[in-house]
TIRO-556187 format. One line per 4 residues: their letters; for each residue x, y, z of C-alpha. Coordinates in nm, 3 decimals, padded with zeros to 5 digits. Layout:
REM TIRO-556187
a = X,Y,Z; ...
REM end
This chain:
REM TIRO-556187
mrdl = -00.013,00.001,00.036; 00.066,00.332,-00.098; 00.284,00.569,00.175; -00.058,00.731,00.326
agln = 00.111,01.050,00.397; 00.076,01.140,-00.012; -00.327,01.133,00.073; -00.211,01.489,00.270
ineg = -00.525,01.391,00.470; -00.664,01.694,00.678; -00.991,01.840,00.805; -01.013,02.232,00.687
gksv = -00.642,02.255,00.568; -00.487,02.137,00.897; -00.382,01.796,01.042; -00.632,01.522,01.207
rrpa = -00.554,01.534,01.530; -00.837,01.284,01.650; -00.627,01.003,01.827; -00.629,00.636,01.649
ptke = -00.831,00.389,01.776; -00.706,00.186,02.075; -00.689,-00.202,01.971; -00.982,-00.276,02.246
lvre = -01.235,-00.012,02.046; -01.152,-00.179,01.718; -01.218,-00.520,01.899; -01.549,-00.362,02.031
fean = -01.667,-00.248,01.708; -01.573,-00.591,01.556; -01.737,-00.742,01.828; -02.094,-00.545,01.776
favk = -02.098,-00.577,01.424; -02.019,-00.934,01.412; -01.729,-00.839,01.171; -01.298,-00.861,01.091
lpee = -01.179,-00.540,00.977; -00.909,-00.521,00.740; -00.487,-00.461,00.817; -00.489,-00.275,00.581
ylvl = -00.722,-00.041,00.680; -00.652,-00.037,01.036; -00.364,00.124,00.900; -00.518,00.391,00.767
lkys = -00.717,00.413,01.090; -00.401,00.418,01.255; -00.244,00.691,01.067; -00.566,00.941,00.974
nggg = -00.866,00.899,01.201; -01.099,01.053,00.975; -01.027,01.393,00.751; -01.012,01.429,00.380
peld = -00.778,01.331,00.144; -00.591,01.550,-00.121; -00.549,01.289,-00.360; -00.970,01.188,-00.341
tiqp = -01.061,01.033,-00.674; -01.052,00.731,-00.826; -01.144,00.558,-01.133; -01.322,00.175,-01.068
idkr = -01.072,-00.055,-01.165; -01.266,-00.272,-01.377; -01.486,-00.003,-01.494; -01.373,00.270,-01.736
dvgp = -01.725,00.337,-01.850; -01.865,00.449,-01.489; -01.680,00.723,-01.209; -01.486,00.900,-01.182
wsin = -01.560,00.867,-00.769; -01.451,01.166,-00.536; -01.411,01.058,-00.112; -01.524,01.404,00.074
rfyy = -01.379,01.259,00.411; -01.306,00.946,00.536; -01.524,00.842,00.902; -01.366,00.758,01.174
ldgq = -01.381,00.544,01.525; -01.354,00.665,01.855; -01.592,00.624,02.165; -01.900,00.872,02.070
knls = -02.087,00.625,01.881; -02.424,00.833,01.839; -02.204,01.093,01.628; -02.247,01.081,01.160
enlw = -01.909,01.043,01.044; -01.805,00.792,01.358; -01.786,00.436,01.203; -02.044,00.299,01.470
heta = -02.310,00.539,01.381; -02.258,00.526,01.017; -02.275,00.166,01.025; -02.555,00.095,01.229
hwrp = -02.699,00.362,00.962; -02.622,00.198,00.629; -02.623,-00.175,00.729; -02.977,-00.242,00.683
ilge = -02.888,-00.112,00.272; -02.558,-00.259,00.238; -02.598,-00.586,00.405; -02.450,-00.751,00.754
kavp = -02.095,-00.783,00.615; -02.036,-00.409,00.488; -01.887,-00.147,00.668; -01.926,00.193,00.533
faen = -01.532,00.380,00.595; -01.573,00.733,00.379; -01.861,00.928,00.175; -01.872,01.154,-00.138
gcgd = -02.024,01.485,00.001; -02.320,01.367,-00.159; -02.451,01.103,00.039; -02.295,00.795,-00.117
qffl = -02.066,00.603,00.037; -01.764,00.370,-00.006; -01.792,00.038,00.209; -01.584,-00.250,00.282
dlst = -01.730,-00.556,00.118; -01.650,-00.814,00.408; -01.828,-01.081,00.260; -01.531,-01.085,-00.043
sppc = -01.177,-01.220,00.022; -00.972,-01.016,00.033; -01.249,-00.775,00.127; -01.305,-00.532,-00.191
vrlc = -01.416,-00.171,-00.178; -01.765,-00.096,-00.328; -01.971,00.209,-00.336; -02.352,00.272,-00.306
ihdd = -02.545,00.580,-00.514; -02.791,00.653,-00.273; -02.984,00.878,-00.536; -02.945,00.615,-00.821
qfki = -03.167,00.368,-00.604; -02.902,00.227,-00.431; -02.722,00.083,-00.696; -02.372,-00.063,-00.577
ihia = -02.095,-00.018,-00.828; -01.747,-00.238,-00.730; -01.464,-00.001,-00.702; -01.155,-00.167,-00.604
ssfe = -01.089,-00.570,-00.548; -00.920,-00.472,-00.142; -00.925,-00.159,00.021; -00.483,-00.158,-00.048
afid = -00.589,-00.114,-00.432; -00.845,00.126,-00.344; -00.596,00.343,-00.137; -00.343,00.294,-00.373
glrl = -00.572,00.397,-00.709; -00.638,00.784,-00.578; -00.579,01.000,-00.715; -00.594,01.413,-00.753
dpdr = -00.988,01.500,-00.864; -00.843,01.619,-01.233; -01.140,01.853,-01.184; -00.930,02.072,-00.916
i = -00.577,02.122,-01.080
REM end
């Protein structure tokens, strides 16, 4: 996986100051939702617990006729379980739509959800397009491939 520093994840142009989730908190989250988060995703949470990446745009890896899609912000994981943009809240909210083995980890600013599909091995990344009847599209075959595929938004260059 690429060096995460290159993503320039920030909040309002400043470094994310939220502490990384503890191992205990991660275990509690996983037990509560009966999931196992991929190590690559945990590396991201340890590096930056939430925030918006500067390298924010990805072209779905196997679909050149769709996208590209951009991340507005990654969700964070901490003990305040009922706040929006917290992994606890977003997972509970989106689970009825995405399924029991899905964990949303980011949104695009329009309400569309990037999520880990934990029913695949390795877990793949998909996108739920809420204003297109919750259409699900495949984005990347793994979280690592997703992170490695992020680029600058060509419209912002």
